[in-house]
C-alpha positions in Angstrom: 154.2 53.0 134.7 156.1 51.0 137.2 158.5 48.2 136.5 157.8 45.3 138.8 160.3 42.5 139.8 158.6 39.5 141.3 161.3 36.9 142.2 159.1 33.9 142.7 156.0 34.4 140.7 155.5 30.8 139.5 155.9 29.5 143.1 152.9 31.6 144.3 150.5 29.7 142.0 151.6 26.1 142.6 148.6 24.1 143.8 148.5 20.3 144.6 145.7 18.2 143.1 144.8 20.7 140.2 144.2 19.8 136.6 147.0 19.3 134.1 145.9 22.4 132.3 146.4 24.5 135.4 149.8 22.9 136.0 150.8 23.7 132.4 149.9 27.3 132.9 152.0 27.5 136.1 154.9 25.9 134.2 154.6 28.7 131.6 155.2 31.4 134.2 158.8 32.6 134.5 160.6 31.9 137.8 161.6 35.7 137.9 159.0 38.2 136.5 160.2 41.6 135.4 157.7 43.8 133.6 155.3 46.7 133.8 152.8 46.7 136.7 149.9 46.5 134.1 151.2 43.2 132.7 151.7 41.7 136.3 148.1 42.7 137.1 146.9 40.9 134.0 148.9 37.7 134.7 147.7 37.6 138.4 144.1 38.2 137.3 144.2 35.4 134.7 145.9 32.9 137.0 143.6 33.7 139.9 140.5 33.2 137.6 142.0 29.8 136.4 142.8 28.8 140.0 139.2 29.6 141.0 137.9 27.4 138.2 140.3 24.6 139.2 139.1 24.8 142.8 135.4 24.7 141.8 136.0 21.6 139.6 137.9 19.8 142.5 135.2 20.9 145.1 137.8 22.7 147.1 137.6 25.9 149.0 139.7 28.9 147.6 141.8 30.3 150.4 141.5 34.0 150.9 145.3 34.5 150.2 144.7 32.9 146.7 142.0 35.4 145.7 142.7 38.0 143.1 142.3 41.1 145.3 144.6 39.8 147.9 147.3 38.7 145.4 147.1 42.0 143.6 147.3 44.0 146.9 150.4 42.0 147.9 152.3 42.6 144.7 151.2 45.9 143.4 151.7 49.3 144.9 148.7 51.5 145.7 148.6 55.0 144.3 149.2 56.4 147.9 152.4 54.4 148.2 153.5 55.5 144.8 153.1 59.2 145.7 155.1 58.7 148.8 157.9 56.9 147.0 158.0 59.6 144.3 158.1 62.3 146.9 161.0 60.6 148.7 163.2 60.8 145.5 
């Protein structure tokens, strides 16, 4: 397992014009997230699902960089990158 440090996790999910429920969830996120990669994947997945629901209720289009697959790829290492990193040590 990898320990992940995400310095601005809550800022990544801020959206203007969303529901108060979504805003409350964003407020619950820590400013700096330090945890195992599995927990980060779960948090990103839950927040992206909620963001998608919020966009549909507001009749907004969900930007590609707000989708789960993109956000996970941006924050979590792929197995190939892990192997290269482990080999460099």
